[in-house]
C-alpha positions in Angstrom: -96.3 -65.5 226.8 -98.8 -68.2 227.8 -102.2 -68.0 226.1 -105.0 -70.6 225.7 -105.3 -72.3 222.3 -107.5 -70.3 220.0 -109.4 -71.5 216.9 -109.1 -70.3 213.3 -112.5 -68.9 212.4 -112.0 -67.1 209.1 -109.6 -67.1 206.2 -109.8 -64.4 203.5 -107.9 -63.0 200.5 -108.4 -59.9 198.5 -107.4 -60.5 194.8 -107.5 -56.7 194.0 -106.1 -54.2 196.5 -109.0 -52.3 198.2 -111.5 -53.9 195.8 -113.6 -56.8 197.0 -112.5 -60.0 198.8 -113.5 -63.6 199.4 -113.4 -66.1 202.2 -111.7 -69.6 202.0 -112.3 -72.8 203.8 -108.6 -73.7 203.6 -105.3 -72.5 202.0 -101.8 -73.7 201.7 -99.1 -71.3 203.0 -95.5 -71.3 201.9 -92.5 -70.2 204.0 -91.5 -66.6 203.3 -94.6 -65.9 201.2 -97.9 -64.1 201.7 -101.3 -65.8 201.5 -101.7 -67.1 197.9 -103.6 -64.7 195.6 -103.8 -61.9 198.2 -103.6 -58.4 196.7 -102.3 -59.9 193.5 -103.7 -56.9 191.5 -104.0 -53.2 192.2 -105.6 -50.3 190.3 -103.1 -47.5 189.6 -104.4 -43.9 189.3 -103.0 -41.6 186.6 -100.5 -39.8 188.7 -98.7 -43.0 189.6 -99.1 -44.7 186.2 -97.5 -41.7 184.5 -94.2 -42.4 186.3 -94.1 -45.9 184.8 -94.3 -44.7 181.2 -96.3 -47.8 180.2 -93.8 -50.2 181.7 -94.7 -53.5 183.4 -94.8 -53.1 187.2 -91.5 -54.7 188.4 -91.4 -53.5 192.0 -93.7 -53.0 195.0 -95.3 -49.6 195.2 -96.8 -47.8 198.2 -100.5 -47.7 198.7 -100.6 -44.0 197.6 -100.1 -45.2 194.1 -103.4 -47.1 194.0 -107.1 -46.7 194.5 -107.6 -47.3 198.2 -110.3 -47.2 200.8 -108.6 -44.6 202.9 -109.2 -42.0 200.1 -112.5 -43.4 198.9 -114.8 -45.0 201.5 -117.1 -46.2 198.7 -114.5 -48.8 197.7 -115.0 -50.5 201.1 -118.5 -51.7 200.1 -117.2 -53.7 197.1 -117.7 -57.5 197.6 -116.6 -60.5 195.6 -113.6 -62.5 194.3 -112.8 -65.4 192.0 -115.7 -67.3 190.5 -115.8 -70.9 189.2 -115.4 -69.5 185.7 -111.9 -68.1 186.5 -113.1 -64.5 186.4 -113.6 -61.9 189.2 -117.2 -61.3 190.2 -117.8 -58.0 192.0 -120.8 -56.2 193.5 -121.4 -52.8 195.1 -124.7 -51.4 196.5 -124.7 -48.5 194.1 -123.5 -50.3 190.9 -124.6 -53.2 188.7 -122.6 -56.4 189.2 -119.4 -56.8 187.3 -117.7 -59.9 185.9 -114.3 -59.6 184.2 -111.0 -61.3 183.6 -108.2 -59.4 185.3 -105.6 -61.2 183.1 -107.5 -60.0 180.0 -109.4 -56.7 179.5 -109.0 -54.2 182.4 -111.3 -51.6 180.9 -114.6 -53.0 182.5 -113.1 -52.7 186.0 -111.6 -49.2 185.4 -115.0 -47.9 184.1 -116.9 -49.6 187.0 -114.8 -48.2 189.8 -114.4 -44.7 188.3 -117.5 -43.2 189.8 -116.6 -44.5 193.2 -113.2 -42.9 193.0 -114.3 -39.6 191.4 -115.5 -38.2 194.7 -111.9 -38.0 195.9 -110.9 -35.4 193.3 -107.8 -37.4 192.7 -106.3 -38.6 189.4 -108.6 -41.2 187.7 -108.0 -45.0 187.6 -106.0 -45.9 184.5 -104.3 -49.3 184.9 -104.8 -52.6 186.5 -101.4 -54.0 187.4 -99.9 -57.2 189.0 -96.7 -56.8 190.9 -93.8 -59.1 191.8 -94.9 -59.0 195.4 -98.4 -58.8 196.9 -99.6 -55.2 196.7 -100.3 -55.0 200.5 -99.6 -51.9 202.5 -96.3 -53.3 203.6 -93.4 -54.3 201.3 -92.9 -57.5 203.2 -94.8 -60.8 202.2 -96.7 -60.9 205.5 -100.2 -62.1 206.5 -102.5 -60.3 208.8 -104.2 -61.9 211.9 -107.0 -60.4 214.0 -108.9 -61.6 217.0 -112.6 -61.8 217.2 -112.4 -61.5 221.0 -110.6 -58.1 220.5 -113.3 -57.1 218.0 -116.0 -58.0 220.5 -114.2 -55.9 223.1 -113.9 -52.9 220.7 -117.5 -53.1 219.7 -118.6 -53.2 223.4 -116.4 -50.2 224.1 -117.8 -48.2 221.2 -121.4 -49.4 221.7 -122.0 -50.5 218.1 -121.3 -53.3 215.7 -118.3 -53.0 213.4 -118.0 -56.4 211.7 -115.0 -58.1 210.2 -115.0 -56.7 206.7 -113.7 -53.2 207.3 -110.4 -54.7 208.6 -109.5 -56.7 205.5 -107.6 -59.3 207.5 -106.3 -62.7 206.2 -106.9 -64.6 209.4 -109.4 -64.3 212.3 -109.1 -66.3 215.5 -111.2 -66.7 218.6 -110.2 -67.9 222.0 -107.6 -65.4 223.3 -108.2 -62.7 225.9 -109.1 -59.4 224.2 -106.1 -57.5 223.0 -103.7 -60.2 223.9 -102.3 -60.5 220.4 -100.8 -57.0 220.7 -98.2 -58.4 223.0 -97.1 -61.3 220.9 -94.4 -59.5 218.8 -91.5 -61.9 218.0 -93.5 -64.9 219.4 -94.2 -67.9 217.2 -97.7 -69.2 216.4 -98.7 -72.7 215.2 -101.8 -73.1 213.1 -102.2 -76.8 212.1 -98.8 -77.7 210.6 -97.9 -74.1 209.8 -95.5 -72.1 212.0 -95.6 -68.3 211.8 -93.7 -65.5 213.5 -95.4 -62.4 214.8 -93.4 -59.5 213.3 -95.4 -56.3 213.8 -98.6 -54.7 215.1 -100.9 -53.2 212.5 -101.5 -49.5 212.8 -104.9 -48.6 211.4 -105.7 -46.1 208.6 -109.0 -44.2 207.9 -110.2 -46.9 205.5 -111.5 -48.7 208.6 -113.8 -45.8 209.2 -116.2 -46.9 206.5 -119.3 -49.0 206.9 -118.7 -51.8 204.5 -122.4 -52.3 203.8 -122.9 -48.8 202.4 -119.4 -47.5 201.7 -120.2 -44.4 203.8 -118.1 -43.1 206.7 -119.6 -44.1 210.1 -116.9 -42.5 212.4 -113.2 -42.0 212.8 -111.8 -45.4 213.6 -108.1 -44.5 214.2 -109.3 -41.8 216.6 -111.7 -44.3 218.3 -108.9 -46.8 218.8 -106.7 -44.1 220.3 -109.5 -43.0 222.6 -110.3 -46.5 223.7 -106.8 -48.0 224.0 -104.3 -45.2 223.8 -103.0 -46.4 220.4 -104.2 -47.0 216.9 -103.2 -50.7 216.5 -105.6 -53.5 215.7 -104.2 -56.9 214.6 -100.8 -58.2 213.9 -98.6 -59.2 210.9 -97.2 -62.7 210.6 -94.4 -64.1 208.6 -94.7 -67.8 207.5 -91.7 -69.8 208.9 -92.8 -73.3 208.0 -95.6 -73.9 205.4 -98.5 -76.3 205.0 -102.2 -76.3 204.7 -104.4 -74.5 207.3 -108.2 -74.8 207.5 -111.1 -73.4 209.4 -111.3 -74.9 212.8 -107.6 -75.4 213.2 -106.1 -74.9 216.6 -104.0 -71.7 217.0 -101.3 -72.1 219.6 -98.7 -69.5 220.8 -95.4 -71.4 221.1 
């Protein structure tokens, strides 16, 4: 498929699954691995943690085991990531700021997110865990890539701004025709020295229905995607084939 070269406009990682996130100017990718530090941690609710019997997490678990934005839109308004002091710095419009060490005491985070999760009626948060694989929604060590041109197209169709944060993507590019990335499955992409293979489209869940400024629902995004395009996909998953450093402004070329 022939597409014009695009440009890498945004790099992001999310240290704790569904809780906060931060942008990066550059990052080094490794073949067969996800973006470093992405979804390294996750907060287990009691129903899932009870099945572990206090054991260390040694396998990937599905998203239903964790606190997640699809169940609690309020989580979508959390901002923040690693600070220069080596701790996580998080904010939420309805809560005081939180600074904590995820490799140390988990209690401050569990107490902080508890009121945001309470409205779901689900089992409370009880453990912060780190897994052998990134705790993404897929078991594979993939990255997500979305197109700002496709976002512009969707916003125009819906007649309102959506922004980039609700999608929690690793990479954002600009310069392709709107929705063109959906047809790139099994194609290879070059970003700087890095080569990636497009492996799958991303089907969207209700977490994307939340306004990330307020943490309140502002529509039904999967239904809106279905009505606009006849499917609920937005973005693609990539697998790193050859590693190296990528940086904002790099050319993104379909091979």
